[in-house]
PDB file of the backbone (N, CA, C, O) and the ligand in Angstrom, with CONECT records:
HET     ZN  A 101       1
ATOM      1  N   MET A   1       1.843  13.963  28.276  1.00  0.00           N
ATOM      2  CA  MET A   1       1.992  12.861  27.400  1.00  0.00           C
ATOM      3  C   MET A   1       3.303  12.106  27.674  1.00  0.00           C
ATOM      4  O   MET A   1       4.374  12.705  27.770  1.00  0.00           O
ATOM      5  N   ARG A   2       3.191  10.821  27.793  1.00  0.00           N
ATOM      6  CA  ARG A   2       4.397  10.026  28.097  1.00  0.00           C
ATOM      7  C   ARG A   2       5.174   9.733  26.852  1.00  0.00           C
ATOM      8  O   ARG A   2       4.678   9.780  25.726  1.00  0.00           O
ATOM      9  N   THR A   3       6.447   9.419  27.118  1.00  0.00           N
ATOM     10  CA  THR A   3       7.371   9.105  25.998  1.00  0.00           C
ATOM     11  C   THR A   3       6.947   7.758  25.353  1.00  0.00           C
ATOM     12  O   THR A   3       6.589   6.801  26.039  1.00  0.00           O
ATOM     13  N   ASP A   4       7.002   7.735  24.080  1.00  0.00           N
ATOM     14  CA  ASP A   4       6.605   6.476  23.408  1.00  0.00           C
ATOM     15  C   ASP A   4       7.758   5.557  23.313  1.00  0.00           C
ATOM     16  O   ASP A   4       8.189   5.211  22.213  1.00  0.00           O
ATOM     17  N   TYR A   5       8.284   5.142  24.441  1.00  0.00           N
ATOM     18  CA  TYR A   5       9.438   4.221  24.436  1.00  0.00           C
ATOM     19  C   TYR A   5       9.075   2.869  23.974  1.00  0.00           C
ATOM     20  O   TYR A   5       9.946   2.091  23.584  1.00  0.00           O
ATOM     21  N   ASP A   6       7.769   2.542  24.003  1.00  0.00           N
ATOM     22  CA  ASP A   6       7.400   1.169  23.583  1.00  0.00           C
ATOM     23  C   ASP A   6       6.874   1.149  22.168  1.00  0.00           C
ATOM     24  O   ASP A   6       6.206   0.209  21.738  1.00  0.00           O
ATOM     25  N   LYS A   7       7.198   2.226  21.448  1.00  0.00           N
ATOM     26  CA  LYS A   7       6.823   2.316  20.003  1.00  0.00           C
ATOM     27  C   LYS A   7       8.134   2.131  19.211  1.00  0.00           C
ATOM     28  O   LYS A   7       9.223   2.540  19.614  1.00  0.00           O
ATOM     29  N   VAL A   8       7.932   1.479  18.050  1.00  0.00           N
ATOM     30  CA  VAL A   8       9.049   1.388  17.113  1.00  0.00           C
ATOM     31  C   VAL A   8       8.618   2.089  15.809  1.00  0.00           C
ATOM     32  O   VAL A   8       7.535   1.855  15.272  1.00  0.00           O
ATOM     33  N   ALA A   9       9.533   2.969  15.327  1.00  0.00           N
ATOM     34  CA  ALA A   9       9.264   3.723  14.099  1.00  0.00           C
ATOM     35  C   ALA A   9       9.875   2.914  12.929  1.00  0.00           C
ATOM     36  O   ALA A   9      11.065   2.601  12.915  1.00  0.00           O
ATOM     37  N   LEU A  10       9.035   2.606  11.988  1.00  0.00           N
ATOM     38  CA  LEU A  10       9.452   1.807  10.848  1.00  0.00           C
ATOM     39  C   LEU A  10       9.105   2.475   9.540  1.00  0.00           C
ATOM     40  O   LEU A  10       8.093   3.165   9.416  1.00  0.00           O
ATOM     41  N   GLU A  11       9.981   2.251   8.550  1.00  0.00           N
ATOM     42  CA  GLU A  11       9.676   2.723   7.194  1.00  0.00           C
ATOM     43  C   GLU A  11       8.976   1.559   6.499  1.00  0.00           C
ATOM     44  O   GLU A  11       9.571   0.524   6.196  1.00  0.00           O
ATOM     45  N   CYS A  12       7.661   1.784   6.257  1.00  0.00           N
ATOM     46  CA  CYS A  12       6.886   0.742   5.613  1.00  0.00           C
ATOM     47  C   CYS A  12       6.475   1.168   4.212  1.00  0.00           C
ATOM     48  O   CYS A  12       6.500   2.350   3.869  1.00  0.00           O
ATOM     49  N   PHE A  13       6.097   0.183   3.415  1.00  0.00           N
ATOM     50  CA  PHE A  13       5.700   0.497   2.017  1.00  0.00           C
ATOM     51  C   PHE A  13       4.240   0.073   1.859  1.00  0.00           C
ATOM     52  O   PHE A  13       3.870  -1.029   2.262  1.00  0.00           O
ATOM     53  N   CYS A  14       3.418   0.930   1.283  1.00  0.00           N
ATOM     54  CA  CYS A  14       2.054   0.544   0.958  1.00  0.00           C
ATOM     55  C   CYS A  14       1.986   0.359  -0.533  1.00  0.00           C
ATOM     56  O   CYS A  14       2.309   1.287  -1.275  1.00  0.00           O
ATOM     57  N   SER A  15       1.586  -0.784  -0.997  1.00  0.00           N
ATOM     58  CA  SER A  15       1.509  -1.082  -2.427  1.00  0.00           C
ATOM     59  C   SER A  15       0.284  -0.443  -3.031  1.00  0.00           C
ATOM     60  O   SER A  15       0.209  -0.300  -4.252  1.00  0.00           O
ATOM     61  N   ASN A  16      -0.675  -0.055  -2.221  1.00  0.00           N
ATOM     62  CA  ASN A  16      -1.809   0.595  -2.729  1.00  0.00           C
ATOM     63  C   ASN A  16      -1.569   2.114  -2.872  1.00  0.00           C
ATOM     64  O   ASN A  16      -1.937   2.711  -3.884  1.00  0.00           O
ATOM     65  N   CYS A  17      -0.956   2.721  -1.864  1.00  0.00           N
ATOM     66  CA  CYS A  17      -0.572   4.123  -1.965  1.00  0.00           C
ATOM     67  C   CYS A  17       0.662   4.277  -2.887  1.00  0.00           C
ATOM     68  O   CYS A  17       0.896   5.356  -3.433  1.00  0.00           O
ATOM     69  N   ASP A  18       1.439   3.206  -3.054  1.00  0.00           N
ATOM     70  CA  ASP A  18       2.591   3.181  -3.861  1.00  0.00           C
ATOM     71  C   ASP A  18       3.680   4.178  -3.351  1.00  0.00           C
ATOM     72  O   ASP A  18       4.342   4.873  -4.122  1.00  0.00           O
ATOM     73  N   ARG A  19       3.812   4.195  -2.019  1.00  0.00           N
ATOM     74  CA  ARG A  19       4.871   5.073  -1.457  1.00  0.00           C
ATOM     75  C   ARG A  19       5.249   4.511  -0.022  1.00  0.00           C
ATOM     76  O   ARG A  19       4.579   3.683   0.595  1.00  0.00           O
ATOM     77  N   LEU A  20       6.393   5.075   0.396  1.00  0.00           N
ATOM     78  CA  LEU A  20       6.857   4.713   1.725  1.00  0.00           C
ATOM     79  C   LEU A  20       6.170   5.529   2.768  1.00  0.00           C
ATOM     80  O   LEU A  20       5.932   6.715   2.543  1.00  0.00           O
ATOM     81  N   ILE A  21       5.847   4.981   3.865  1.00  0.00           N
ATOM     82  CA  ILE A  21       5.176   5.600   4.932  1.00  0.00           C
ATOM     83  C   ILE A  21       5.816   5.274   6.279  1.00  0.00           C
ATOM     84  O   ILE A  21       5.900   4.111   6.672  1.00  0.00           O
ATOM     85  N   TYR A  22       6.255   6.291   6.964  1.00  0.00           N
ATOM     86  CA  TYR A  22       6.810   6.074   8.340  1.00  0.00           C
ATOM     87  C   TYR A  22       5.655   5.886   9.286  1.00  0.00           C
ATOM     88  O   TYR A  22       4.673   6.627   9.257  1.00  0.00           O
ATOM     89  N   THR A  23       5.787   4.905  10.104  1.00  0.00           N
ATOM     90  CA  THR A  23       4.705   4.703  11.018  1.00  0.00           C
ATOM     91  C   THR A  23       5.275   4.239  12.365  1.00  0.00           C
ATOM     92  O   THR A  23       6.316   3.585  12.423  1.00  0.00           O
ATOM     93  N   GLY A  24       4.596   4.579  13.400  1.00  0.00           N
ATOM     94  CA  GLY A  24       4.988   4.108  14.732  1.00  0.00           C
ATOM     95  C   GLY A  24       4.104   2.950  15.158  1.00  0.00           C
ATOM     96  O   GLY A  24       2.881   3.066  15.239  1.00  0.00           O
ATOM     97  N   LEU A  25       4.762   1.827  15.429  1.00  0.00           N
ATOM     98  CA  LEU A  25       4.022   0.621  15.820  1.00  0.00           C
ATOM     99  C   LEU A  25       4.228   0.289  17.287  1.00  0.00           C
ATOM    100  O   LEU A  25       5.277   0.582  17.860  1.00  0.00           O
ATOM    101  N   ASP A  26       3.227  -0.319  17.886  1.00  0.00           N
ATOM    102  CA  ASP A  26       3.364  -0.773  19.225  1.00  0.00           C
ATOM    103  C   ASP A  26       4.454  -1.883  19.276  1.00  0.00           C
ATOM    104  O   ASP A  26       4.332  -2.903  18.597  1.00  0.00           O
ATOM    105  N   LEU A  27       5.434  -1.688  20.024  1.00  0.00           N
ATOM    106  CA  LEU A  27       6.598  -2.633  19.980  1.00  0.00           C
ATOM    107  C   LEU A  27       6.196  -4.061  20.357  1.00  0.00           C
ATOM    108  O   LEU A  27       6.636  -5.032  19.740  1.00  0.00           O
ATOM    109  N   ARG A  28       5.356  -4.160  21.378  1.00  0.00           N
ATOM    110  CA  ARG A  28       4.958  -5.515  21.782  1.00  0.00           C
ATOM    111  C   ARG A  28       4.108  -6.221  20.731  1.00  0.00           C
ATOM    112  O   ARG A  28       4.275  -7.417  20.493  1.00  0.00           O
ATOM    113  N   GLY A  29       3.192  -5.476  20.101  1.00  0.00           N
ATOM    114  CA  GLY A  29       2.399  -6.091  19.059  1.00  0.00           C
ATOM    115  C   GLY A  29       3.257  -6.391  17.878  1.00  0.00           C
ATOM    116  O   GLY A  29       3.060  -7.421  17.233  1.00  0.00           O
ATOM    117  N   TYR A  30       4.210  -5.539  17.555  1.00  0.00           N
ATOM    118  CA  TYR A  30       5.119  -5.781  16.439  1.00  0.00           C
ATOM    119  C   TYR A  30       5.925  -7.030  16.658  1.00  0.00           C
ATOM    120  O   TYR A  30       6.023  -7.880  15.772  1.00  0.00           O
ATOM    121  N   ARG A  31       6.516  -7.150  17.855  1.00  0.00           N
ATOM    122  CA  ARG A  31       7.277  -8.344  18.208  1.00  0.00           C
ATOM    123  C   ARG A  31       6.530  -9.604  18.004  1.00  0.00           C
ATOM    124  O   ARG A  31       7.021 -10.603  17.480  1.00  0.00           O
ATOM    125  N   ARG A  32       5.230  -9.500  18.477  1.00  0.00           N
ATOM    126  CA  ARG A  32       4.394 -10.720  18.440  1.00  0.00           C
ATOM    127  C   ARG A  32       4.110 -11.129  17.013  1.00  0.00           C
ATOM    128  O   ARG A  32       4.087 -12.316  16.687  1.00  0.00           O
ATOM    129  N   SER A  33       3.889 -10.119  16.145  1.00  0.00           N
ATOM    130  CA  SER A  33       3.636 -10.382  14.741  1.00  0.00           C
ATOM    131  C   SER A  33       4.867 -10.965  14.070  1.00  0.00           C
ATOM    132  O   SER A  33       4.776 -11.858  13.228  1.00  0.00           O
ATOM    133  N   VAL A  34       6.027 -10.436  14.464  1.00  0.00           N
ATOM    134  CA  VAL A  34       7.271 -10.954  13.890  1.00  0.00           C
ATOM    135  C   VAL A  34       7.487 -12.379  14.285  1.00  0.00           C
ATOM    136  O   VAL A  34       7.864 -13.209  13.458  1.00  0.00           O
ATOM    137  N   VAL A  35       7.252 -12.678  15.543  1.00  0.00           N
ATOM    138  CA  VAL A  35       7.420 -14.059  16.079  1.00  0.00           C
ATOM    139  C   VAL A  35       6.484 -14.998  15.313  1.00  0.00           C
ATOM    140  O   VAL A  35       6.885 -16.080  14.886  1.00  0.00           O
ATOM    141  N   ASN A  36       5.230 -14.566  15.147  1.00  0.00           N
ATOM    142  CA  ASN A  36       4.256 -15.409  14.523  1.00  0.00           C
ATOM    143  C   ASN A  36       4.597 -15.640  13.056  1.00  0.00           C
ATOM    144  O   ASN A  36       4.307 -16.712  12.525  1.00  0.00           O
ATOM    145  N   SER A  37       5.212 -14.647  12.378  1.00  0.00           N
ATOM    146  CA  SER A  37       5.546 -14.738  11.005  1.00  0.00           C
ATOM    147  C   SER A  37       6.910 -15.292  10.721  1.00  0.00           C
ATOM    148  O   SER A  37       7.292 -15.474   9.565  1.00  0.00           O
ATOM    149  N   TYR A  38       7.657 -15.565  11.791  1.00  0.00           N
ATOM    150  CA  TYR A  38       9.074 -15.922  11.566  1.00  0.00           C
ATOM    151  C   TYR A  38       9.285 -17.121  10.711  1.00  0.00           C
ATOM    152  O   TYR A  38       8.737 -18.193  10.965  1.00  0.00           O
ATOM    153  N   SER A  39      10.100 -16.936   9.673  1.00  0.00           N
ATOM    154  CA  SER A  39      10.617 -18.058   8.869  1.00  0.00           C
ATOM    155  C   SER A  39      11.752 -17.472   8.029  1.00  0.00           C
ATOM    156  O   SER A  39      11.903 -16.253   7.947  1.00  0.00           O
ATOM    157  N   GLU A  40      12.522 -18.313   7.426  1.00  0.00           N
ATOM    158  CA  GLU A  40      13.661 -17.899   6.623  1.00  0.00           C
ATOM    159  C   GLU A  40      13.191 -17.111   5.407  1.00  0.00           C
ATOM    160  O   GLU A  40      13.913 -16.237   4.928  1.00  0.00           O
ATOM    161  N   GLN A  41      11.998 -17.402   4.898  1.00  0.00           N
ATOM    162  CA  GLN A  41      11.517 -16.762   3.733  1.00  0.00           C
ATOM    163  C   GLN A  41      10.846 -15.395   3.956  1.00  0.00           C
ATOM    164  O   GLN A  41      10.824 -14.521   3.088  1.00  0.00           O
ATOM    165  N   VAL A  42      10.312 -15.273   5.153  1.00  0.00           N
ATOM    166  CA  VAL A  42       9.578 -14.045   5.416  1.00  0.00           C
ATOM    167  C   VAL A  42      10.443 -12.880   5.746  1.00  0.00           C
ATOM    168  O   VAL A  42      11.229 -12.934   6.692  1.00  0.00           O
ATOM    169  N   ARG A  43      10.317 -11.807   4.978  1.00  0.00           N
ATOM    170  CA  ARG A  43      11.108 -10.584   5.267  1.00  0.00           C
ATOM    171  C   ARG A  43      10.200  -9.447   5.655  1.00  0.00           C
ATOM    172  O   ARG A  43      10.676  -8.375   6.030  1.00  0.00           O
ATOM    173  N   ALA A  44       8.935  -9.651   5.574  1.00  0.00           N
ATOM    174  CA  ALA A  44       8.002  -8.529   5.933  1.00  0.00           C
ATOM    175  C   ALA A  44       6.671  -9.120   6.350  1.00  0.00           C
ATOM    176  O   ALA A  44       6.353 -10.260   6.014  1.00  0.00           O
ATOM    177  N   ILE A  45       5.919  -8.361   7.061  1.00  0.00           N
ATOM    178  CA  ILE A  45       4.567  -8.758   7.434  1.00  0.00           C
ATOM    179  C   ILE A  45       3.655  -7.685   6.924  1.00  0.00           C
ATOM    180  O   ILE A  45       4.020  -6.517   6.785  1.00  0.00           O
ATOM    181  N   SER A  46       2.369  -8.159   6.631  1.00  0.00           N
ATOM    182  CA  SER A  46       1.400  -7.216   6.117  1.00  0.00           C
ATOM    183  C   SER A  46       0.618  -6.584   7.276  1.00  0.00           C
ATOM    184  O   SER A  46       0.507  -7.139   8.370  1.00  0.00           O
ATOM    185  N   GLY A  47       0.092  -5.417   6.981  1.00  0.00           N
ATOM    186  CA  GLY A  47      -0.769  -4.764   7.986  1.00  0.00           C
ATOM    187  C   GLY A  47      -1.689  -3.797   7.319  1.00  0.00           C
ATOM    188  O   GLY A  47      -1.739  -3.697   6.093  1.00  0.00           O
ATOM    189  N   LYS A  48      -2.422  -3.080   8.144  1.00  0.00           N
ATOM    190  CA  LYS A  48      -3.380  -2.127   7.563  1.00  0.00           C
ATOM    191  C   LYS A  48      -2.700  -0.781   7.465  1.00  0.00           C
ATOM    192  O   LYS A  48      -2.078  -0.274   8.398  1.00  0.00           O
ATOM    193  N   CYS A  49      -2.867  -0.220   6.230  1.00  0.00           N
ATOM    194  CA  CYS A  49      -2.208   1.094   5.951  1.00  0.00           C
ATOM    195  C   CYS A  49      -2.986   2.200   6.687  1.00  0.00           C
ATOM    196  O   CYS A  49      -4.211   2.282   6.600  1.00  0.00           O
ATOM    197  N   PRO A  50      -2.245   3.040   7.408  1.00  0.00           N
ATOM    198  CA  PRO A  50      -2.875   4.167   8.127  1.00  0.00           C
ATOM    199  C   PRO A  50      -3.481   5.257   7.200  1.00  0.00           C
ATOM    200  O   PRO A  50      -4.302   6.078   7.609  1.00  0.00           O
ATOM    201  N   GLU A  51      -3.019   5.208   5.916  1.00  0.00           N
ATOM    202  CA  GLU A  51      -3.439   6.240   4.976  1.00  0.00           C
ATOM    203  C   GLU A  51      -4.675   5.801   4.218  1.00  0.00           C
ATOM    204  O   GLU A  51      -5.685   6.505   4.189  1.00  0.00           O
ATOM    205  N   CYS A  52      -4.582   4.598   3.588  1.00  0.00           N
ATOM    206  CA  CYS A  52      -5.733   4.187   2.718  1.00  0.00           C
ATOM    207  C   CYS A  52      -6.544   3.117   3.343  1.00  0.00           C
ATOM    208  O   CYS A  52      -7.516   2.674   2.732  1.00  0.00           O
ATOM    209  N   LYS A  53      -6.212   2.659   4.540  1.00  0.00           N
ATOM    210  CA  LYS A  53      -6.931   1.690   5.336  1.00  0.00           C
ATOM    211  C   LYS A  53      -7.140   0.339   4.655  1.00  0.00           C
ATOM    212  O   LYS A  53      -8.085  -0.383   4.971  1.00  0.00           O
ATOM    213  N   THR A  54      -6.258   0.006   3.726  1.00  0.00           N
ATOM    214  CA  THR A  54      -6.273  -1.341   3.136  1.00  0.00           C
ATOM    215  C   THR A  54      -5.225  -2.151   3.734  1.00  0.00           C
ATOM    216  O   THR A  54      -4.376  -1.634   4.460  1.00  0.00           O
ATOM    217  N   ASP A  55      -5.238  -3.445   3.457  1.00  0.00           N
ATOM    218  CA  ASP A  55      -4.206  -4.382   3.971  1.00  0.00           C
ATOM    219  C   ASP A  55      -3.018  -4.488   3.032  1.00  0.00           C
ATOM    220  O   ASP A  55      -2.365  -5.527   2.937  1.00  0.00           O
ATOM    221  N   SER A  56      -2.752  -3.383   2.340  1.00  0.00           N
ATOM    222  CA  SER A  56      -1.590  -3.371   1.412  1.00  0.00           C
ATOM    223  C   SER A  56      -0.281  -2.884   2.051  1.00  0.00           C
ATOM    224  O   SER A  56       0.719  -2.648   1.372  1.00  0.00           O
ATOM    225  N   PHE A  57      -0.325  -2.752   3.304  1.00  0.00           N
ATOM    226  CA  PHE A  57       0.812  -2.233   4.045  1.00  0.00           C
ATOM    227  C   PHE A  57       1.870  -3.319   4.295  1.00  0.00           C
ATOM    228  O   PHE A  57       1.548  -4.379   4.832  1.00  0.00           O
ATOM    229  N   ILE A  58       3.120  -3.065   3.912  1.00  0.00           N
ATOM    230  CA  ILE A  58       4.158  -4.032   4.069  1.00  0.00           C
ATOM    231  C   ILE A  58       5.126  -3.530   5.160  1.00  0.00           C
ATOM    232  O   ILE A  58       5.787  -2.502   5.013  1.00  0.00           O
ATOM    233  N   ILE A  59       5.175  -4.266   6.209  1.00  0.00           N
ATOM    234  CA  ILE A  59       6.009  -3.897   7.359  1.00  0.00           C
ATOM    235  C   ILE A  59       7.269  -4.723   7.375  1.00  0.00           C
ATOM    236  O   ILE A  59       7.187  -5.945   7.501  1.00  0.00           O
ATOM    237  N   PRO A  60       8.468  -4.094   7.249  1.00  0.00           N
ATOM    238  CA  PRO A  60       9.708  -4.901   7.223  1.00  0.00           C
ATOM    239  C   PRO A  60       9.898  -5.572   8.594  1.00  0.00           C
ATOM    240  O   PRO A  60       9.584  -5.014   9.645  1.00  0.00           O
ATOM    241  N   ILE A  61      10.418  -6.777   8.521  1.00  0.00           N
ATOM    242  CA  ILE A  61      10.795  -7.447   9.811  1.00  0.00           C
ATOM    243  C   ILE A  61      12.204  -7.110  10.146  1.00  0.00           C
ATOM    244  O   ILE A  61      13.111  -7.346   9.348  1.00  0.00           O
ATOM    245  N   VAL A  62      12.410  -6.563  11.313  1.00  0.00           N
ATOM    246  CA  VAL A  62      13.711  -6.192  11.793  1.00  0.00           C
ATOM    247  C   VAL A  62      14.133  -7.196  12.878  1.00  0.00           C
ATOM    248  O   VAL A  62      13.528  -7.289  13.946  1.00  0.00           O
ATOM    249  N   TYR A  63      15.185  -7.932  12.556  1.00  0.00           N
ATOM    250  CA  TYR A  63      15.604  -8.982  13.490  1.00  0.00           C
ATOM    251  C   TYR A  63      16.679  -8.481  14.433  1.00  0.00           C
ATOM    252  O   TYR A  63      17.149  -9.223  15.295  1.00  0.00           O
ATOM    253  N   SER A  64      17.058  -7.270  14.280  1.00  0.00           N
ATOM    254  CA  SER A  64      18.129  -6.755  15.136  1.00  0.00           C
ATOM    255  C   SER A  64      17.637  -6.837  16.603  1.00  0.00           C
ATOM    256  O   SER A  64      16.584  -6.316  16.972  1.00  0.00           O
ATOM    257  N   LYS A  65      18.472  -7.525  17.412  1.00  0.00           N
ATOM    258  CA  LYS A  65      18.092  -7.685  18.779  1.00  0.00           C
ATOM    259  C   LYS A  65      18.178  -6.396  19.592  1.00  0.00           C
ATOM    260  O   LYS A  65      17.503  -6.265  20.613  1.00  0.00           O
ATOM    261  N   SER A  66      19.006  -5.436  19.149  1.00  0.00           N
ATOM    262  CA  SER A  66      19.147  -4.239  19.881  1.00  0.00           C
ATOM    263  C   SER A  66      17.922  -3.313  19.648  1.00  0.00           C
ATOM    264  O   SER A  66      17.557  -2.556  20.546  1.00  0.00           O
ATOM    265  N   SER A  67      17.313  -3.364  18.504  1.00  0.00           N
ATOM    266  CA  SER A  67      16.255  -2.444  18.182  1.00  0.00           C
ATOM    267  C   SER A  67      14.857  -3.111  18.489  1.00  0.00           C
ATOM    268  O   SER A  67      13.910  -2.419  18.861  1.00  0.00           O
ATOM    269  N   VAL A  68      14.764  -4.381  18.334  1.00  0.00           N
ATOM    270  CA  VAL A  68      13.429  -4.970  18.472  1.00  0.00           C
ATOM    271  C   VAL A  68      13.356  -5.906  19.732  1.00  0.00           C
ATOM    272  O   VAL A  68      12.306  -6.055  20.356  1.00  0.00           O
ATOM    273  N   GLY A  69      14.472  -6.497  20.051  1.00  0.00           N
ATOM    274  CA  GLY A  69      14.438  -7.366  21.197  1.00  0.00           C
ATOM    275  C   GLY A  69      14.546  -8.786  20.779  1.00  0.00           C
ATOM    276  O   GLY A  69      14.684  -9.096  19.596  1.00  0.00           O
ATOM    277  N   ARG A  70      14.482  -9.675  21.774  1.00  0.00           N
ATOM    278  CA  ARG A  70      14.691 -11.058  21.522  1.00  0.00           C
ATOM    279  C   ARG A  70      13.516 -11.654  20.743  1.00  0.00           C
ATOM    280  O   ARG A  70      12.352 -11.368  21.025  1.00  0.00           O
ATOM    281  N   VAL A  71      13.843 -12.465  19.787  1.00  0.00           N
ATOM    282  CA  VAL A  71      12.750 -13.181  19.046  1.00  0.00           C
ATOM    283  C   VAL A  71      12.935 -14.657  19.403  1.00  0.00           C
ATOM    284  O   VAL A  71      13.773 -15.339  18.813  1.00  0.00           O
ATOM    285  N   THR A  72      12.182 -15.130  20.331  1.00  0.00           N
ATOM    286  CA  THR A  72      12.298 -16.504  20.749  1.00  0.00           C
ATOM    287  C   THR A  72      11.010 -17.256  20.589  1.00  0.00           C
ATOM    288  O   THR A  72      10.946 -18.445  20.903  1.00  0.00           O
TER     289      THR A  72
HETATM  290 ZN    ZN A 101      -1.979   2.847   1.685  1.00  0.00          ZN2+
END
């Protein structure tokens, strides 16, 4: 099994499960979602919860260039 160097581990919140869930996201997909959602107002993007399979998953947007990479 290869190292998951292209995964980013994030602490997400599911409003349906009402708890924090750590999840590993594909870094390239995550970056793309962040870029698509980018605005001054947006601090998080929604996704599908791995636990309850609903779209109540709130994924924080991390703008740190060192951890996520360039957002251009
Ligand atoms: Zn959930």
